[in-house]
Each structure stands twice: as structure tokens, then as C-alpha cells.
N, CA and C atoms of all chains as a GROMACS GRO file, in nm:
protein
  579
    1MET      N    1   7.406  14.611  10.738
    1MET     CA    2   7.432  14.487  10.668
    1MET      C    3   7.316  14.459  10.573
    2ASN      N    4   7.186  14.474  10.618
    2ASN     CA    5   7.082  14.447  10.519
    2ASN      C    6   7.025  14.579  10.469
    3VAL      N    7   7.110  14.682  10.460
    3VAL     CA    8   7.062  14.809  10.409
    3VAL      C    9   7.033  14.797  10.260
    4ASP      N   10   7.111  14.703  10.193
    4ASP     CA   11   7.090  14.695  10.048
    4ASP      C   12   6.954  14.633  10.016
    5LEU      N   13   6.892  14.574  10.121
    5LEU     CA   14   6.759  14.514  10.097
    5LEU      C   15   6.661  14.622  10.051
    6ILE      N   16   6.676  14.742  10.112
    6ILE     CA   17   6.583  14.849  10.076
    6ILE      C   18   6.597  14.882   9.928
    7PHE      N   19   6.724  14.888   9.882
    7PHE     CA   20   6.745  14.925   9.742
    7PHE      C   21   6.695  14.814   9.650
    8LYS      N   22   6.710  14.689   9.696
    8LYS     CA   23   6.659  14.578   9.612
    8LYS      C   24   6.509  14.592   9.596
    9ILE      N   25   6.438  14.622   9.707
    9ILE     CA   26   6.292  14.631   9.699
    9ILE      C   27   6.253  14.744   9.606
   10ALA      N   28   6.324  14.858   9.619
   10ALA     CA   29   6.290  14.971   9.531
   10ALA      C   30   6.314  14.933   9.386
   11ALA      N   31   6.427  14.862   9.361
   11ALA     CA   32   6.457  14.824   9.222
   11ALA      C   33   6.348  14.733   9.168
   12ILE      N   34   6.305  14.636   9.249
   12ILE     CA   35   6.200  14.544   9.203
   12ILE      C   36   6.073  14.623   9.173
   13GLY      N   37   6.043  14.720   9.260
   13GLY     CA   38   5.922  14.799   9.238
   13GLY      C   39   5.926  14.869   9.104
   14LEU      N   40   6.040  14.933   9.075
   14LEU     CA   41   6.051  15.007   8.948
   14LEU      C   42   6.045  14.911   8.830
   15VAL      N   43   6.114  14.796   8.843
   15VAL     CA   44   6.115  14.702   8.730
   15VAL      C   45   5.974  14.654   8.704
   16ILE      N   46   5.898  14.626   8.809
   16ILE     CA   47   5.760  14.580   8.788
   16ILE      C   48   5.680  14.687   8.716
   17ALA      N   49   5.697  14.813   8.760
   17ALA     CA   50   5.620  14.919   8.696
   17ALA      C   51   5.651  14.925   8.547
   18ILE      N   52   5.782  14.916   8.515
   18ILE     CA   53   5.821  14.924   8.374
   18ILE      C   54   5.765  14.807   8.297
   19ILE      N   55   5.783  14.685   8.351
   19ILE     CA   56   5.734  14.566   8.279
   19ILE      C   57   5.584  14.578   8.258
   20ASN      N   58   5.515  14.630   8.360
   20ASN     CA   59   5.370  14.643   8.350
   20ASN      C   60   5.333  14.731   8.231
   21ILE      N   61   5.400  14.846   8.222
   21ILE     CA   62   5.365  14.939   8.114
   21ILE      C   63   5.397  14.875   7.978
   22VAL      N   64   5.516  14.809   7.970
   22VAL     CA   65   5.556  14.751   7.841
   22VAL      C   66   5.455  14.645   7.798
   23LEU      N   67   5.417  14.559   7.894
   23LEU     CA   68   5.325  14.451   7.857
   23LEU      C   69   5.189  14.507   7.819
   24GLN      N   70   5.148  14.615   7.890
   24GLN     CA   71   5.016  14.670   7.854
   24GLN      C   72   5.021  14.728   7.712
   25LYS      N   73   5.137  14.795   7.680
   25LYS     CA   74   5.148  14.849   7.542
   25LYS      C   75   5.139  14.735   7.443
   26ALA      N   76   5.201  14.616   7.481
   26ALA     CA   77   5.200  14.504   7.386
   26ALA      C   78   5.065  14.434   7.385
   27GLY      N   79   4.970  14.485   7.464
   27GLY     CA   80   4.836  14.430   7.456
   27GLY      C   81   4.815  14.307   7.543
   28ARG      N   82   4.911  14.269   7.631
   28ARG     CA   83   4.893  14.148   7.715
   28ARG      C   84   4.863  14.191   7.859
   29GLU      N   85   4.736  14.235   7.883
   29GLU     CA   86   4.707  14.284   8.019
   29GLU      C   87   4.719  14.172   8.121
   30GLU      N   88   4.675  14.049   8.084
   30GLU     CA   89   4.672  13.945   8.188
   30GLU      C   90   4.813  13.911   8.232
   31ILE      N   91   4.910  13.904   8.137
   31ILE     CA   92   5.048  13.871   8.177
   31ILE      C   93   5.103  13.985   8.262
   32ALA      N   94   5.065  14.109   8.225
   32ALA     CA   95   5.113  14.224   8.305
   32ALA      C   96   5.065  14.209   8.449
   33MET      N   97   4.936  14.173   8.462
   33MET     CA   98   4.882  14.156   8.597
   33MET      C   99   4.960  14.050   8.673
   34MET      N  100   4.992  13.939   8.602
   34MET     CA  101   5.060  13.829   8.673
   34MET      C  102   5.200  13.869   8.714
   35THR      N  103   5.271  13.940   8.627
   35THR     CA  104   5.408  13.980   8.666
   35THR      C  105   5.401  14.077   8.783
   36THR      N  106   5.300  14.165   8.784
   36THR     CA  107   5.289  14.257   8.898
   36THR      C  108   5.269  14.178   9.026
   37LEU      N  109   5.179  14.079   9.021
   37LEU     CA  110   5.156  13.999   9.142
   37LEU      C  111   5.282  13.925   9.184
   38ALA      N  112   5.353  13.869   9.085
   38ALA     CA  113   5.475  13.794   9.119
   38ALA      C  114   5.574  13.888   9.188
   39GLY      N  115   5.590  14.008   9.131
   39GLY     CA  116   5.684  14.101   9.193
   39GLY      C  117   5.645  14.136   9.334
   40ILE      N  118   5.514  14.160   9.354
   40ILE     CA  119   5.469  14.197   9.488
   40ILE      C  120   5.494  14.082   9.585
   41VAL      N  121   5.474  13.958   9.541
   41VAL     CA  122   5.497  13.844   9.630
   41VAL      C  123   5.644  13.836   9.668
   42ILE      N  124   5.733  13.857   9.571
   42ILE     CA  125   5.877  13.850   9.602
   42ILE      C  126   5.911  13.956   9.706
   43VAL      N  127   5.863  14.080   9.681
   43VAL     CA  128   5.895  14.188   9.774
   43VAL      C  129   5.840  14.156   9.911
   44LEU      N  130   5.717  14.099   9.914
   44LEU     CA  131   5.655  14.066  10.042
   44LEU      C  132   5.740  13.965  10.119
   45LEU      N  133   5.793  13.865  10.048
   45LEU     CA  134   5.875  13.763  10.116
   45LEU      C  135   5.998  13.828  10.178
   46MET      N  136   6.064  13.917  10.099
   46MET     CA  137   6.184  13.982  10.154
   46MET      C  138   6.150  14.063  10.278
   47VAL      N  139   6.037  14.138  10.271
   47VAL     CA  140   6.002  14.225  10.383
   47VAL      C  141   5.964  14.141  10.504
   48ILE      N  142   5.895  14.028  10.478
   48ILE     CA  143   5.853  13.945  10.591
   48ILE      C  144   5.974  13.888  10.663
   49ASN      N  145   6.078  13.847  10.585
   49ASN     CA  146   6.199  13.800  10.652
   49ASN      C  147   6.257  13.907  10.743
   50LEU      N  148   6.261  14.031  10.691
   50LEU     CA  149   6.320  14.140  10.769
   50LEU      C  150   6.236  14.166  10.895
   51ILE      N  151   6.103  14.168  10.878
   51ILE     CA  152   6.016  14.196  10.993
   51ILE      C  153   6.030  14.084  11.096
   52ASN      N  154   6.045  13.959  11.047
   52ASN     CA  155   6.061  13.848  11.141
   52ASN      C  156   6.188  13.868  11.223
   53GLN      N  157   6.297  13.907  11.154
   53GLN     CA  158   6.422  13.930  11.226
   53GLN      C  159   6.402  14.041  11.330
   54LEU      N  160   6.331  14.149  11.290
   54LEU     CA  161   6.310  14.260  11.383
   54LEU      C  162   6.232  14.214  11.505
   55PHE      N  163   6.121  14.142  11.481
   55PHE     CA  164   6.035  14.104  11.594
   55PHE      C  165   6.107  14.004  11.684
   56GLN      N  166   6.189  13.912  11.624
   56GLN     CA  167   6.263  13.819  11.710
   56GLN      C  168   6.357  13.897  11.801
   57SER      N  169   6.427  13.996  11.744
   57SER     CA  170   6.524  14.069  11.828
   57SER      C  171   6.451  14.152  11.934
   58VAL      N  172   6.337  14.212  11.897
   58VAL     CA  173   6.264  14.291  11.998
   58VAL      C  174   6.218  14.198  12.109
   59LYS      N  175   6.171  14.078  12.070
   59LYS     CA  176   6.122  13.986  12.173
   59LYS      C  177   6.236  13.948  12.266
   60SER      N  178   6.355  13.926  12.210
   60SER     CA  179   6.466  13.881  12.297
   60SER      C  180   6.510  13.996  12.387
   61ILE      N  181   6.513  14.118  12.335
   61ILE     CA  182   6.565  14.228  12.418
   61ILE      C  183   6.465  14.262  12.527
   62PHE      N  184   6.338  14.282  12.490
   62PHE     CA  185   6.241  14.331  12.588
   62PHE      C  186   6.173  14.218  12.662
   63LYS      N  187   6.220  14.094  12.641
   63LYS     CA  188   6.168  13.976  12.712
   63LYS      C  189   6.016  13.970  12.697
   64LEU      N  190   5.969  13.984  12.575
   64LEU     CA  191   5.825  13.992  12.550
   64LEU      C  192   5.767  13.853  12.523
   65TYR      N  193   5.810  13.750  12.599
   65TYR     CA  194   5.762  13.617  12.560
   65TYR      C  195   5.614  13.599  12.589
   66MET      N  196   7.744  15.263  11.537
   66MET     CA  197   7.630  15.293  11.451
   66MET      C  198   7.600  15.442  11.469
   67ASN      N  199   7.658  15.526  11.382
   67ASN     CA  200   7.644  15.668  11.412
   67ASN      C  201   7.521  15.726  11.344
   68ILE      N  202   7.493  15.848  11.383
   68ILE     CA  203   7.369  15.912  11.340
   68ILE      C  204   7.374  15.943  11.190
   69LEU      N  205   7.496  15.959  11.136
   69LEU     CA  206   7.504  15.994  10.994
   69LEU      C  207   7.444  15.883  10.908
   70GLN      N  208   7.479  15.759  10.948
   70GLN     CA  209   7.429  15.645  10.868
   70GLN      C  210   7.278  15.639  10.875
   71ILE      N  211   7.225  15.657  10.995
   71ILE     CA  212   7.079  15.646  11.010
   71ILE      C  213   7.009  15.753  10.927
   72THR      N  214   7.060  15.876  10.937
   72THR     CA  215   6.993  15.985  10.862
   72THR      C  216   7.005  15.961  10.713
   73ALA      N  217   7.123  15.911  10.669
   73ALA     CA  218   7.141  15.888  10.525
   73ALA      C  219   7.041  15.784  10.477
   74ILE      N  220   7.028  15.675  10.555
   74ILE     CA  221   6.933  15.571  10.516
   74ILE      C  222   6.793  15.628  10.509
   75GLY      N  223   6.757  15.708  10.609
   75GLY     CA  224   6.622  15.764  10.611
   75GLY      C  225   6.595  15.850  10.490
   76LEU      N  226   6.689  15.938  10.458
   76LEU     CA  227   6.666  16.031  10.346
   76LEU      C  228   6.658  15.955  10.215
   77ILE      N  229   6.754  15.862  10.195
   77ILE     CA  230   6.754  15.789  10.068
   77ILE      C  231   6.626  15.710  10.054
   78THR      N  232   6.581  15.649  10.165
   78THR     CA  233   6.458  15.569  10.156
   78THR      C  234   6.338  15.657  10.125
   79THR      N  235   6.336  15.778  10.185
   79THR     CA  236   6.223  15.868  10.154
   79THR      C  237   6.221  15.900  10.005
   80LEU      N  238   6.340  15.924   9.951
   80LEU     CA  239   6.346  15.954   9.807
   80LEU      C  240   6.294  15.836   9.727
   81LEU      N  241   6.339  15.715   9.763
   81LEU     CA  242   6.294  15.596   9.689
   81LEU      C  243   6.143  15.582   9.700
   82VAL      N  244   6.090  15.608   9.820
   82VAL     CA  245   5.945  15.592   9.839
   82VAL      C  246   5.871  15.688   9.748
   83ILE      N  247   5.923  15.811   9.739
   83ILE     CA  248   5.852  15.909   9.654
   83ILE      C  249   5.856  15.863   9.509
   84ILE      N  250   5.972  15.810   9.466
   84ILE     CA  251   5.984  15.768   9.326
   84ILE      C  252   5.887  15.655   9.297
   85VAL      N  253   5.884  15.555   9.389
   85VAL     CA  254   5.807  15.434   9.359
   85VAL      C  255   5.659  15.456   9.384
   86LYS      N  256   5.627  15.565   9.462
   86LYS     CA  257   5.486  15.579   9.503
   86LYS      C  258   5.396  15.608   9.383
   87GLN      N  259   5.452  15.675   9.281
   87GLN     CA  260   5.360  15.710   9.170
   87GLN      C  261   5.306  15.584   9.104
   88GLN      N  262   5.401  15.488   9.073
   88GLN     CA  263   5.351  15.369   9.000
   88GLN      C  264   5.293  15.267   9.096
   89ARG      N  265   5.376  15.234   9.200
   89ARG     CA  266   5.335  15.119   9.285
   89ARG      C  267   5.328  15.164   9.432
   90PRO      N  268   5.214  15.221   9.477
   90PRO     CA  269   5.208  15.264   9.618
   90PRO      C  270   5.224  15.149   9.716
   91ASP      N  271   5.189  15.023   9.676
   91ASP     CA  272   5.201  14.913   9.772
   91ASP      C  273   5.348  14.885   9.801
   92ILE      N  274   5.431  14.885   9.696
   92ILE     CA  275   5.573  14.857   9.719
   92ILE      C  276   5.638  14.973   9.794
   93ALA      N  277   5.586  15.096   9.772
   93ALA     CA  278   5.641  15.210   9.847
   93ALA      C  279   5.619  15.189   9.997
   94MET      N  280   5.500  15.138  10.031
   94MET     CA  281   5.473  15.112  10.173
   94MET      C  282   5.571  15.007  10.226
   95MET      N  283   5.601  14.905  10.143
   95MET     CA  284   5.692  14.801  10.192
   95MET      C  285   5.833  14.856  10.208
   96ILE      N  286   5.871  14.950  10.120
   96ILE     CA  287   6.005  15.008  10.135
   96ILE      C  288   6.014  15.081  10.268
   97SER      N  289   5.910  15.158  10.302
   97SER     CA  290   5.919  15.232  10.430
   97SER      C  291   5.918  15.135  10.547
   98LEU      N  292   5.842  15.026  10.533
   98LEU     CA  293   5.843  14.922  10.638
   98LEU      C  294   5.983  14.864  10.653
   99ALA      N  295   6.045  14.833  10.541
   99ALA     CA  296   6.179  14.773  10.547
   99ALA      C  297   6.277  14.872  10.608
  100ALA      N  298   6.265  14.999  10.569
  100ALA     CA  299   6.360  15.099  10.621
  100ALA      C  300   6.345  15.110  10.772
  101GLY      N  301   6.220  15.114  10.820
  101GLY     CA  302   6.198  15.124  10.964
  101GLY      C  303   6.265  15.010  11.037
  102SER      N  304   6.246  14.888  10.986
  102SER     CA  305   6.303  14.774  11.059
  102SER      C  306   6.454  14.771  11.044
  103VAL      N  307   6.509  14.811  10.931
  103VAL     CA  308   6.656  14.810  10.915
  103VAL      C  309   6.718  14.907  11.015
  104ILE      N  310   6.659  15.026  11.027
  104ILE     CA  311   6.717  15.125  11.119
  104ILE      C  312   6.711  15.073  11.260
  105PHE      N  313   6.600  15.005  11.296
  105PHE     CA  314   6.593  14.957  11.434
  105PHE      C  315   6.694  14.846  11.457
  106ILE      N  316   6.709  14.756  11.357
  106ILE     CA  317   6.804  14.646  11.374
  106ILE      C  318   6.944  14.701  11.390
  107LEU      N  319   6.974  14.812  11.317
  107LEU     CA  320   7.107  14.870  11.330
  107LEU      C  321   7.128  14.925  11.471
  108LEU      N  322   7.017  14.965  11.539
  108LEU     CA  323   7.033  15.026  11.672
  108LEU      C  324   7.032  14.922  11.782
  109LEU      N  325   7.017  14.795  11.748
  109LEU     CA  326   6.996  14.693  11.852
  109LEU      C  327   7.109  14.690  11.953
  110GLY      N  328   7.234  14.699  11.904
  110GLY     CA  329   7.346  14.687  11.997
  110GLY      C  330   7.336  14.790  12.108
  111ASN      N  331   7.304  14.913  12.072
  111ASN     CA  332   7.298  15.019  12.175
  111ASN      C  333   7.185  14.991  12.272
  112ILE      N  334   7.071  14.946  12.217
  112ILE     CA  335   6.955  14.923  12.307
  112ILE      C  336   6.991  14.813  12.404
  113LYS      N  337   7.065  14.710  12.354
  113LYS     CA  338   7.098  14.598  12.443
  113LYS      C  339   7.184  14.648  12.559
  114THR      N  340   7.284  14.736  12.528
  114THR     CA  341   7.369  14.784  12.638
  114THR      C  342   7.286  14.864  12.737
  115ILE      N  343   7.194  14.948  12.685
  115ILE     CA  344   7.113  15.029  12.778
  115ILE      C  345   7.034  14.937  12.870
  116VAL      N  346   6.967  14.836  12.809
  116VAL     CA  347   6.881  14.749  12.888
  116VAL      C  348   6.963  14.675  12.992
  117SER      N  349   7.081  14.623  12.954
  117SER     CA  350   7.159  14.545  13.052
  117SER      C  351   7.208  14.637  13.164
  118SER      N  352   7.246  14.763  13.130
  118SER     CA  353   7.294  14.850  13.238
  118SER      C  354   7.178  14.883  13.332
  119VAL      N  355   7.057  14.902  13.279
  119VAL     CA  356   6.942  14.930  13.367
  119VAL      C  357   6.920  14.812  13.460
  120GLU      N  358   6.934  14.690  13.403
  120GLU     CA  359   6.911  14.572  13.488
  120GLU      C  360   7.018  14.563  13.596
  121ASN      N  361   7.145  14.592  13.559
  121ASN     CA  362   7.252  14.587  13.663
  121ASN      C  363   7.219  14.684  13.775
  122MET      N  364   7.179  14.807  13.738
  122MET     CA  365   7.148  14.906  13.842
  122MET      C  366   7.036  14.853  13.931
  123ALA      N  367   6.935  14.791  13.868
  123ALA     CA  368   6.822  14.741  13.949
  123ALA      C  369   6.871  14.633  14.043
  124GLN      N  370   6.962  14.547  13.994
  124GLN     CA  371   7.009  14.440  14.083
  124GLN      C  372   7.089  14.500  14.199
  125LYS      N  373   7.172  14.601  14.167
  125LYS     CA  374   7.254  14.661  14.276
  125LYS      C  375   7.160  14.719  14.381
  126ALA      N  376   7.051  14.787  14.334
  126ALA     CA  377   6.959  14.847  14.432
  126ALA      C  378   6.866  14.740  14.487
  127ASN      N  379   6.899  14.613  14.465
  127ASN     CA  380   6.821  14.492  14.497
  127ASN      C  381   6.671  14.519  14.489
  128LEU      N  382   6.632  14.575  14.371
  128LEU     CA  383   6.490  14.591  14.340
  128LEU      C  384   6.434  14.454  14.302
  129ASP      N  385   6.307  14.434  14.319
  129ASP     CA  386   6.244  14.311  14.274
  129ASP      C  387   6.245  14.309  14.121
  130SER      N  388   6.292  14.197  14.061
  130SER     CA  389   6.314  14.198  13.915
  130SER      C  390   6.182  14.206  13.841
  131ILE      N  391   6.067  14.177  13.909
  131ILE     CA  392   5.939  14.177  13.839
  131ILE      C  393   5.910  14.318  13.785
  132TYR      N  394   5.952  14.420  13.860
  132TYR     CA  395   5.919  14.556  13.816
  132TYR      C  396   5.996  14.590  13.689
  133ILE      N  397   6.127  14.559  13.690
  133ILE     CA  398   6.209  14.596  13.573
  133ILE      C  399   6.163  14.520  13.449
  134THR      N  400   6.132  14.392  13.464
  134THR     CA  401   6.089  14.317  13.344
  134THR      C  402   5.955  14.372  13.294
  135THR      N  403   5.868  14.411  13.388
  135THR     CA  404   5.740  14.466  13.342
  135THR      C  405   5.764  14.596  13.266
  136VAL      N  406   5.852  14.680  13.320
  136VAL     CA  407   5.878  14.808  13.252
  136VAL      C  408   5.935  14.781  13.113
  137LEU      N  409   6.027  14.683  13.103
  137LEU     CA  410   6.085  14.652  12.972
  137LEU      C  411   5.978  14.602  12.877
  138LYS      N  412   5.889  14.516  12.928
  138LYS     CA  413   5.783  14.465  12.841
  138LYS      C  414   5.695  14.578  12.792
  139VAL      N  415   5.662  14.670  12.882
  139VAL     CA  416   5.575  14.782  12.842
  139VAL      C  417   5.644  14.863  12.733
  140ILE      N  418   5.775  14.885  12.749
  140ILE     CA  419   5.847  14.963  12.647
  140ILE      C  420   5.845  14.888  12.514
  141GLY      N  421   5.867  14.757  12.520
  141GLY     CA  422   5.866  14.678  12.396
  141GLY      C  423   5.730  14.685  12.327
  142ILE      N  424   5.623  14.665  12.406
  142ILE     CA  425   5.488  14.669  12.346
  142ILE      C  426   5.462  14.807  12.288
  143ALA      N  427   5.501  14.911  12.362
  143ALA     CA  428   5.474  15.046  12.312
  143ALA      C  429   5.548  15.069  12.182
  144TYR      N  430   5.675  15.020  12.176
  144TYR     CA  431   5.751  15.045  12.054
  144TYR      C  432   5.688  14.973  11.935
  145ILE      N  433   5.655  14.846  11.952
  145ILE     CA  434   5.601  14.770  11.839
  145ILE      C  435   5.467  14.829  11.795
  146ALA      N  436   5.382  14.863  11.893
  146ALA     CA  437   5.250  14.919  11.857
  146ALA      C  438   5.268  15.050  11.781
  147GLU      N  439   5.360  15.134  11.827
  147GLU     CA  440   5.382  15.262  11.760
  147GLU      C  441   5.439  15.240  11.620
  148PHE      N  442   5.531  15.142  11.609
  148PHE     CA  443   5.592  15.110  11.479
  148PHE      C  444   5.482  15.072  11.378
  149GLY      N  445   5.395  14.979  11.419
  149GLY     CA  446   5.290  14.934  11.328
  149GLY      C  447   5.191  15.044  11.297
  150SER      N  448   5.148  15.119  11.399
  150SER     CA  449   5.043  15.218  11.373
  150SER      C  450   5.098  15.331  11.287
  151GLN      N  451   5.227  15.362  11.304
  151GLN     CA  452   5.284  15.471  11.222
  151GLN      C  453   5.288  15.430  11.075
  152ILE      N  454   5.326  15.304  11.049
  152ILE     CA  455   5.332  15.257  10.911
  152ILE      C  456   5.191  15.261  10.850
  153CYS      N  457   5.091  15.217  10.929
  153CYS     CA  458   4.954  15.216  10.877
  153CYS      C  459   4.909  15.359  10.849
  154LYS      N  460   4.944  15.452  10.938
  154LYS     CA  461   4.900  15.591  10.916
  154LYS      C  462   4.964  15.646  10.789
  155ASP      N  463   5.093  15.612  10.768
  155ASP     CA  464   5.162  15.664  10.649
  155ASP      C  465   5.093  15.617  10.522
  156SER      N  466   5.046  15.490  10.525
  156SER     CA  467   4.984  15.443  10.401
  156SER      C  468   4.835  15.477  10.399
  157GLY      N  469   4.792  15.569  10.487
  157GLY     CA  470   4.656  15.622  10.474
  157GLY      C  471   4.550  15.545  10.550
  158GLU      N  472   4.589  15.442  10.627
  158GLU     CA  473   4.486  15.363  10.695
  158GLU      C  474   4.478  15.407  10.842
  159GLY      N  475   4.413  15.523  10.867
  159GLY     CA  476   4.406  15.573  11.005
  159GLY      C  477   4.330  15.479  11.096
  160ALA      N  478   4.225  15.414  11.044
  160ALA     CA  479   4.141  15.329  11.130
  160ALA      C  480   4.222  15.212  11.184
  161ILE      N  481   4.298  15.146  11.095
  161ILE     CA  482   4.376  15.030  11.140
  161ILE      C  483   4.480  15.076  11.241
  162ALA      N  484   4.539  15.193  11.215
  162ALA     CA  485   4.643  15.243  11.306
  162ALA      C  486   4.586  15.260  11.446
  163SER      N  487   4.464  15.317  11.454
  163SER     CA  488   4.409  15.338  11.589
  163SER      C  489   4.376  15.206  11.655
  164LYS      N  490   4.338  15.105  11.574
  164LYS     CA  491   4.310  14.973  11.636
  164LYS      C  492   4.438  14.915  11.694
  165ILE      N  493   4.549  14.930  11.623
  165ILE     CA  494   4.677  14.877  11.675
  165ILE      C  495   4.711  14.948  11.804
  166GLU      N  496   4.691  15.081  11.805
  166GLU     CA  497   4.724  15.155  11.928
  166GLU      C  498   4.633  15.110  12.042
  167LEU      N  499   4.504  15.086  12.011
  167LEU     CA  500   4.412  15.039  12.115
  167LEU      C  501   4.463  14.908  12.173
  168GLY      N  502   4.504  14.816  12.084
  168GLY     CA  503   4.556  14.688  12.131
  168GLY      C  504   4.676  14.708  12.222
  169GLY      N  505   4.767  14.797  12.179
  169GLY     CA  506   4.886  14.822  12.262
  169GLY      C  507   4.847  14.874  12.398
  170LYS      N  508   4.753  14.970  12.403
  170LYS     CA  509   4.714  15.027  12.532
  170LYS      C  510   4.658  14.919  12.622
  171ILE      N  511   4.569  14.834  12.567
  171ILE     CA  512   4.504  14.734  12.653
  171ILE      C  513   4.609  14.636  12.707
  172LEU      N  514   4.704  14.594  12.619
  172LEU     CA  515   4.806  14.498  12.665
  172LEU      C  516   4.892  14.561  12.772
  173ILE      N  517   4.924  14.691  12.756
  173ILE     CA  518   5.007  14.754  12.859
  173ILE      C  519   4.929  14.761  12.989
  174MET      N  520   4.798  14.791  12.979
  174MET     CA  521   4.716  14.799  13.100
  174MET      C  522   4.716  14.664  13.172
  175VAL      N  523   4.702  14.556  13.093
  175VAL     CA  524   4.702  14.424  13.154
  175VAL      C  525   4.833  14.400  13.226
  176LEU      N  526   4.944  14.442  13.164
  176LEU     CA  527   5.075  14.420  13.227
  176LEU      C  528   5.088  14.500  13.355
  177ALA      N  529   5.026  14.620  13.357
  177ALA     CA  530   5.047  14.708  13.472
  177ALA      C  531   4.959  14.670  13.590
  178LEU      N  532   4.857  14.587  13.566
  178LEU     CA  533   4.761  14.559  13.674
  178LEU      C  534   4.826  14.504  13.801
  179PRO      N  535   4.909  14.397  13.794
  179PRO     CA  536   4.965  14.347  13.921
  179PRO      C  537   5.040  14.454  13.998
  180ILE      N  538   5.112  14.542  13.928
  180ILE     CA  539   5.187  14.645  14.000
  180ILE      C  540   5.090  14.742  14.067
  181LEU      N  541   4.982  14.776  13.993
  181LEU     CA  542   4.885  14.869  14.052
  181LEU      C  543   4.825  14.810  14.179
  182THR      N  544   4.788  14.680  14.174
  182THR     CA  545   4.728  14.618  14.294
  182THR      C  546   4.829  14.617  14.407
  183ALA      N  547   4.958  14.584  14.375
  183ALA     CA  548   5.058  14.582  14.482
  183ALA      C  549   5.070  14.721  14.544
  184LEU      N  550   5.068  14.826  14.457
  184LEU     CA  551   5.079  14.963  14.509
  184LEU      C  552   4.962  14.993  14.600
  185LEU      N  553   4.840  14.954  14.557
  185LEU     CA  554   4.720  14.984  14.636
  185LEU      C  555   4.731  14.918  14.773
  186GLU      N  556   4.772  14.790  14.774
  186GLU     CA  557   4.780  14.721  14.902
  186GLU      C  558   4.882  14.792  14.994
  187ALA      N  559   4.996  14.831  14.932
  187ALA     CA  560   5.098  14.898  15.014
  187ALA      C  561   5.038  15.025  15.076
  188VAL      N  562   4.963  15.101  14.996
  188VAL     CA  563   4.907  15.227  15.047
  188VAL      C  564   4.807  15.196  15.158
  189LEU      N  565   4.724  15.093  15.134
  189LEU     CA  566   4.620  15.064  15.235
  189LEU      C  567   4.686  15.022  15.366
  190LYS      N  568   4.800  14.951  15.355
  190LYS     CA  569   4.867  14.909  15.479
  190LYS      C  570   4.912  15.032  15.559
  191ILE      N  571   4.961  15.134  15.484
  191ILE     CA  572   5.014  15.251  15.555
  191ILE      C  573   4.900  15.325  15.626
  192LEU      N  574   4.788  15.337  15.555
  192LEU     CA  575   4.680  15.416  15.617
  192LEU      C  576   4.637  15.351  15.748
  193PRO      N  577   4.600  15.431  15.850
  193PRO     CA  578   4.561  15.372  15.981
  193PRO      C  579   4.431  15.295  15.970
   0.00000   0.00000   0.00000
């Protein structure tokens, strides 16, 4: 069900890389840096949601309270 | 949840990680993290049936439930510690990985202590 999450993260990663290169060619290093950080934060939020779901389920199954 | 799906996800994710690793190694690490957790979440149903059947067997053999819950906790801790340390090793941080494993070992040891003491007392009772 959340298998497409992996592809979303990969897509965001590639888009960030491309935007970074384009902005650097256009001479705006600082904006490139900011878009890279924004992308990484978005990806981090998605991954953290997934990890939270994983740890909640592991806690419930293995009674790790 | 058959093995074909799991293997397909693993292979595709490895390919994506290789592609993204050249430009953005940090996002590549997150992709492998996400893939690991997705595959485990997909396997949850099977693990739940295994765990409940083990518990039923323990109840039928009227074992004390403390032992089974401790064993389950140890398995859970071992899995999470291995999951984290493997991800850290993949992204090149061997030191952090060993710290996670150390933490897992110590927590498992703490969990096993009451059982060890109970075993020791039982043995001492038997000896003349």
C-alpha cells in the first residue's frame, strides 16, 4: 500500500539534484542550497511517518512497551 | 504477501538507490530506510499469526506467560537493533552501527536477567 512512497522519495531526490544543478548554472548558489534543504526536509518527514508506523506496529506485536 | 512482491520491491529500490546515490547520497540512505520499513510492514500479518500461534501453544502447555513475553521482547529488540545498525552500516557509519548493537545487547541482557536468576535458583534447589 505505501510502496509508492519509495518511488516518491526517489523522484524528489532526482528533482532536487536537477534543480540544484540548474540553479547553480544560473548562478544562484544560495537558492540552490535552500531548495536542496527543503527537499531533504520533505523526504525526511515522509520517512519519519513511515518509521513511526513501523515502530508502532513492532511495539504492538512484540509487546515492547 | 508473496515473495515475488518483496523481491521486486528490493531490487527496484536497490536500483533507485544506485541512481540517486551519485547526486544525493543522503536521500539514497532514506530510500533504503523506507524500503526496509515498507517490506517489514508488508510482512506484519504473517508475523502476527506466528506470534499468536506461539502464544496459544504456550497457553496449552500452561507455560508461565512471563517467559513467552520476554522471548518476544528479546526478538523485537534484536530486530529493531539489527534494522538500525544495518542501515547505519550501509551508509558507511560503522561506529554508530556498533553502538546501536551494543545498546541492543545490553537491553536484551537486562530482559534476560530475571529468567537467569530463576534458572539459577531452580538449579540450586535441585543440588543436595
